[in-house]
Structure formats: C-alpha cells, structure tokens
C-alpha positions, -999 to 999 in steps of 0.1 A, spaced: 0 0 0 28 26 7 41 22 -29 6 26 -42 0 57 -22 32 72 -35 22 64 -71 -13 79 -65 2 112 -53 28 110 -82 0 108 -108 -23 132 -89 -13 163 -109 -21 148 -143 -54 133 -129 -65 167 -116 -55 184 -148 -74 158 -168 -105 165 -147 -102 202 -151 -97 199 -189 -127 175 -191 -149 200 -173 -135 229 -193 -141 211 -226 -178 206 -218 -181 241 -204 -164 258 -234 -175 238 -263 -212 235 -253 -212 273 -254 -189 280 -284 -204 254 -306 -240 250 -316 -258 219 -304 -256 201 -338 -219 211 -341 -211 197 -306 -229 165 -316 -208 162 -348 -177 168 -327 -187 140 -304 -194 117 -333 -160 125 -349 -142 119 -316 -159 86 -312 -149 77 -348 -113 86 -341 -112 65 -309 -128 36 -327 -103 37 -356 -74 42 -333 -84 13 -311 -90 -9 -341 -57 -3 -359 -32 11 -334 -39 3 -298 -26 -32 -300 9 -19 -305 6 4 -274 -8 -25 -253 21 -48 -263 46 -20 -256 33 -17 -220 28 -55 -213 63 -66 -225 83 -36 -211 89 -54 -178 101 -85 -194 125 -66 -217 138 -46 -187 145 -78 -168 163 -92 -198 182 -60 -205 167 -58 -240 148 -26 -238 164 -11 -270 152 -42 -289 117 -38 -274 115 -1 -284 128 -7 -319 103 -36 -324 73 -16 -312 83 14 -333 85 -8 -364 51 -23 -356 38 12 -351 49 22 -386 32 -9 -401 0 -3 -382 -5 33 -395 -13 20 -430 -45 2 -420 -54 33 -400 -52 54 -431 -71 28 -450 -99 29 -425 -100 67 -426 -103 65 -464 -133 43 -460 -148 68 -436 -141 96 -461 -160 77 -488 -189 70 -464 -194 108 -456 -188 120 -492 -223 136 -492 -218 152 -458 -194 182 -462 -198 192 -425 -181 159 -416 -156 159 -444 -141 191 -431 -133 173 -398 -115 143 -413 -82 160 -422 -76 166 -385 -82 129 -378 -56 121 -405 -31 140 -385 -42 128 -351 -40 91 -357 -3 87 -364 9 114 -340 -11 100 -311 2 64 -314 38 76 -314 34 95 -281 11 68 -267 38 41 -271 63 62 -253 37 69 -226 29 33 -221 66 25 -216 70 54 -192 42 41 -172 55 5 -172 89 17 -161 74 40 -135 88 72 -150 60 91 -134 74 126 -139 80 123 -176 46 106 -182 28 134 -163 45 162 -181 37 148 -215 1 141 -206 -5 175 -190 9 191 -221 -14 171 -244 -44 179 -222 -38 216 -217 -23 224 -251 -51 206 -269 -78 223 -249 -64 259 -250 -57 258 -288 -90 241 -295 -109 267 -275 -91 296 -292 -99 281 -326 -135 276 -317 -139 312 -304 -120 330 -332 -123 309 -363 -151 294 -383 -138 258 -379 -169 248 -359 -169 211 -349 -133 207 -362 -119 233 -338 -114 209 -307 -98 183 -330 -75 208 -345 -64 218 -310 -57 182 -302 -38 177 -334 -15 206 -325 -7 194 -290 -4 157 -300 20 166 -329 44 183 -306 43 154 -281 49 130 -309 81 148 -320 93 149 -284 85 113 -275 93 99 -309 128 113 -306 131 99 -271 120 64 -283 143 65 -313 173 74 -291 165 47 -266 161 21 -294 193 31 -311 214 1 -300 185 -23 -307 171 -41 -337 138 -53 -349 131 -88 -335 107 -109 -356 100 -133 -327 91 -105 -304 69 -90 -331 49 -122 -334 44 -124 -297 33 -87 -296 8 -92 -324 -6 -123 -307 -10 -104 -275 -21 -70 -288 -47 -78 -315 -71 -95 -291 -68 -66 -267 -76 -42 -296 -106 -64 -305 -119 -63 -269 -114 -25 -266 -132 -20 -299 -161 -39 -284 -158 -17 -252 -160 13 -275 -190 -1 -293 -206 -5 -259 -198 31 -249 -201 49 -283 -224 30 -306 -254 47 -289 -242 81 -302 -245 69 -338 -278 53 -331 -291 85 -314 -281 105 -345 -299 79 -367 -331 77 -346 -332 113 -333 -307 140 -345 -272 154 -340 -284 179 -313 -296 150 -292 -261 135 -296 -247 168 -283 -269 166 -251 -260 130 -246 -223 137 -251 -224 167 -228 -238 145 -200 -213 118 -208 -184 143 -207 -193 155 -173 -202 122 -157 -188 92 -174 -155 107 -185 -148 122 -150 -155 90 -131 -136 69 -157 -107 93 -155 -106 88 -117 -106 51 -122 -78 54 -147 -58 75 -122 -60 47 -96 -52 21 -123 -23 41 -137 -7 41 -102 -16 5 -93 -14 -14 -126 25 -14 -129 27 -27 -92 1 -54 -100 20 -65 -131 53 -66 -112 37 -86 -84 23 -111 -110 57 -115 -126 78 -118 -94 57 -127 -64 32 -154 -75 -5 -157 -66 -2 -144 -30 16 -112 -40 -7 -107 -70 -38 -109 -47 -23 -84 -23 -15 -59 -50 -49 -65 -66 -67 -59 -33 -49 -26 -29 -58 -16 -64 -95 -25 -58 -95 -5 -26 -81 25 -42 -106 24 -71 -135 21 -46 -122 47 -23 -119 75 -49 -142 65 -78 -173 54 -58 -177 87 -40 -170 106 -72 -198 88 -90 -222 94 -60 -212 130 -57 -217 137 -94 -252 121 -92 -261 141 -62 -250 174 -77 -263 168 -113 -286 199 -112 -259 225 -103 -233 207 -125 -256 210 -155 -264 246 -147 -227 256 -143 -209 234 -169 -233 229 -198 -245 254 -223 -282 263 -221 -291 246 -254 -280 212 -241 -285 217 -204 -320 203 -197 -316 169 -213 -281 165 -199 -294 171 -164 -315 139 -165 -287 119 -180 -259 128 -156 -268 106 -125 -272 75 -147 -241 81 -166 -221 85 -134 -231 50 -125 -222 38 -160 -188 55 -156 -180 36 -124 -190 3 -140 -170 11 -171 -140 19 -149 -142 -14 -130 -146 -33 -163 -116 -17 -181 -93 -9 -153 -97 -38 -128 -115 -69 -140 -98 -68 -174 -64 -71 -157 -70 -108 -151 -70 -115 -189 -41 -91 -196 -19 -106 -169 -26 -142 -180 -24 -131 -217 -59 -144 -224 -69 -113 -243 -87 -132 -270 -111 -147 -245 -118 -112 -231 -127 -100 -266 -151 -129 -271 -168 -121 -238 -172 -84 -246 -192 -94 -277 -221 -102 -254 -226 -67 -238 -216 -49 -270 -243 -66 -291 -268 -64 -263 -262 -26 -261 -269 -22 -299 -300 -43 -296 -314 -25 -266 -307 9 -282 -326 -1 -313 -355 -12 -291 -355 17 -266 -345 48 -287 -377 49 -309 -399 43 -279 -385 64 -249 -359 86 -266 -325 95 -253 -330 79 -219 -334 46 -237 -297 48 -246 -288 56 -210 -307 26 -195 -291 3 -222 -256 16 -214 -259 11 -176 -274 -24 -180 -248 -36 -205 -219 -22 -185 -232 -42 -154 -234 -73 -176 -198 -68 -188 -185 -64 -153 -202 -96 -141 -190 -116 -171 -154 -105 -167 -153 -108 -130 -167 -144 -130 -147 -157 -160 -115 -139 -151 -112 -157 -118 -102 -189 -137 -70 -171 -147 -61 -146 -120 -81 -142 -88 -87 -105 -85 -103 -100 -50 -133 -78 -43 -127 -65 -8 -163 -68 4 -157 -53 39 -140 -22 25 -167 -19 -2 -195 -20 24 -177 6 45 -172 28 15 -208 26 5 -218 35 41 -194 65 39 -211 75 6 -245 72 22 -234 95 51 -220 119 25 -253 119 6 -272 127 37 -250 157 44 -252 170 9 -290 168 9 -290 192 39 -274 220 18 -301 246 9 -307 259 -26 -283 286 -37 -271 301 -70 -258 271 -90 -220 279 -88 -221 285 -51 -243 255 -45 -219 233 -64 -189 244 -45 -206 241 -11 -220 207 -19 -187 195 -31 -169 208 -1 -194 194 24 -195 161 6 -157 157 4 -152 167 41 -180 144 54 -168 115 32 -132 119 43 -142 120 80 -164 89 75 -136 70 58 -112 77 87 -139 69 113 -147 36 96 -110 29 90 -116 19 54 -85 3 38 -66 10 70 -71 48 65 -62 57 101 -27 42 98 -21 58 64 -32 92 78 -11 87 109 20 78 89 14 109 67 11 132 97 42 117 113 63 122 81 50 158 79 60 165 115 94 149 110 101 171 79 88 202 97 111 195 126 141 188 103 134 220 84 131 241 116 162 225 131 
C-alpha cells in the first residue's frame, strides 16, 4: 500500500488536470459550438477513438505489457525498436480505415471538413502513446505526467481559441488536439528512437506482440461499441443535437469517473504487473486488493457525488441549449462510468496478466451486441433515456462476465468489507449533501462538493476503510518529521 499511495500522489497532478480539462471542454464547447456542431464533434471523436483502437492500440498495449520482461532481460532497445517498427506498419490500415470513412461521408461536407484533423491525429497520437505506455510500465512518473499534461492543456487551449475566433466549428477541438499531440509525438518519438538506437527489430518478439495485442484491440473495440455506438444510433433515430446533449452528459459524468478510475489504475497497474511476474498468486492478490480498494475509495464517492449534484453541475458546466436533457442523464451516466472503470481498469487485468486477451474479446461481444439491440428497441420508444438505460445495464453485464470468468485465470479479489464501509461513507456523505439549501448554481456546487468531500473523508477515517487511520497517521508523522528537520 505505501508504494501505491506514492504512485497515486505522483499521478495526482495529471489526474487533476485531466478532470479540469474535461470539465473545461464541456463548459467551453457546449457554449462556443451549436448543439448540432457539438454533436458532430462527439461523433468525430468517437470515430477517431474507434479507428485508433481498431488499428493502433494493439501496439501500445504490447509496448506496455512486455516492457517489464524486456527490462529484466536488458533488451529494452530491442523492445523499443520492435514496437516502433510495428507502429509504422499499423499506421497503413489506420489510413485505409480513414479513407473508407471519407468515402462514407462523401455527401456530408460538414463531416468531411473534420477528417483532415483525424488524418493528423491518428499517427501522432500512437507515437506518443507508445512512449507513454513505456514510461508508465517503467514508473517514469514525472515524464509521463509532463507529456500528458501538455497534451491535455495544449489541446484544450488551442481548440478553445480556434472555436472562439475561427469558423472551424466542430473541427476546432480536434485541430487543437492535433497541434498538441503533434508536438508530443516529435518529443517522445525522438526519445523512443534514441533509446532504441542500439537495438534491432526482433521478428519473434513482433509475433508475440501481435498475438497479445490484437485480441486486446478487439476487446477494446467492443468496449467502444458498448460506450459509443449509442451516439451513432441516437443520430440515426433522433438527431445530432440529441447526440450533443448525450455527449455533454457523458463528458461531465462518465469521463470524469472513468478518469478517476484510470488514475487509480495508472498508479496500481504497474505494481500489480510486477507482483504477478515476481511474487506469485499471493503477491498478486495483495496488489490487486490494494488496487480495488483505491478504485472504490476514490471512484465510488466521485460517482455518487456527481449524481447528487447533477442539477448545479448541468447549470454551471453545460450550455443552455443542451442543459435540460443532460441534467437527467448525468446521474445514470455517473453509475455507468463507475461500471466502465471497473470493467476496463480492474477486472480486465486478469485477462491481460494471463495473456488471455482473445477470451476477453469474445466475452465483450455479449454486452456490446446487447447494447446495440437495446438501443434499437428503446430509442424509438422512450428517446435518449433509452440509450442511457441500455448503457448502464450492459456495463453491469460486462463487469459480471469479466469478474466471473477472469477468476479462472487470475483471482482479483473484491474487498467486500471495505466496499461495504465505502458505501456507508457515501450514504453518510449523501445525507450531508442533501441538507445543503438551494443557492445560486455555482455557489451550491462548491458548497455541496466541499461538504460532501469533508464528510466523506471523515467517515472513511472513522470507519477505518483500507486502514485509513494508519495511512493518515503515517502521513502526519512524516509531515511533522520534515517540519522539525526543516526548523532544526
């Protein structure tokens, strides 16, 4: 647990910046773009994520998973050179997929104006992502954080300026991302090339990387179908403005909770992988328990807090044109974000550690296809909330499937006692937040957030969730020791 706490604090700046940028993105673009433009931006972003995952993510996943092995064998230059070579090969199918999309939207000029930015984003994002995955695996926390903060802040600032002062419309946020990601690609690509200089392309490693990475890409594509197919179906059954409202609610609720889960996983996953490689089942279970505790401790109250404050969040963060529909969506999507985080960042680890990624992909077919079917049934009958109900139900199905089947490969514990105490702390927090009187939206949001966080933290310490009292005591002792040393 001490190592995990250090990693959590190490990755805290990038996590906080990610949350601020996520909120800022919704706040700025739901005001600077029309509802239909925001919907097109959301569809274009989902398309980019889908194409990236389908054609490029497998290289990034292999770069992360085999970094530890290469480090132990002193063959990191070979590892870097092999992943860079595979990256160059994988860009060709990415461009082929984009060409197919270009043909499909040939009669929709408002979408064709967005595609050039995707052509830039796909190759530059994968170069920096490969470096980032290797930084994470090797626990180079500072470099990882600096690169990620630049990509987040640079993309947001440039995209906002373009949306405000040019006529790019839905393409403006993507143009901002292209600018920031291109600079990161040059920086991290140069670093990768320098580190790989003594190495060479290894065909045997390449075969293993392909065998490991392609099933992960397939599974993640199905994850994206589960999370993003509803946007395309909403556009088909309703309109692009409805996609904008749905995406705004998603951006506030799902992305925020998922980002918090990713923060915990970014800190804990390298420790879990190291335990699996070096310490056997007992050490793996211990590391996994700490990982689950950290996800529950920080993501569960975040989801509950977002659900409780959906009204003021919508009033403050989302433009008036999209606000009312998003207000009803936010509590449900907060729950979906928590389930999605557990699925991607915890229960999927069993299949990745055991290198059973193909099995995970097959399992994810079930909730992905169920989501499409339920959307087709619900959307024409009950509108946008039909997509919300389908999403929550299918994420729950995915979590149950991966949790049950994954235990055959790697037992990832669910600390029931700590989960129950965390739920009790969230219940106490909810009671306190409900006592806050009505105020102007911005003031109410800050007051409710402050009251909720304070009451939740006190409840966690009082209930001693995940040995919180000892962790707090150790932190206080270290602070006093440093203060005394400084004063002395």
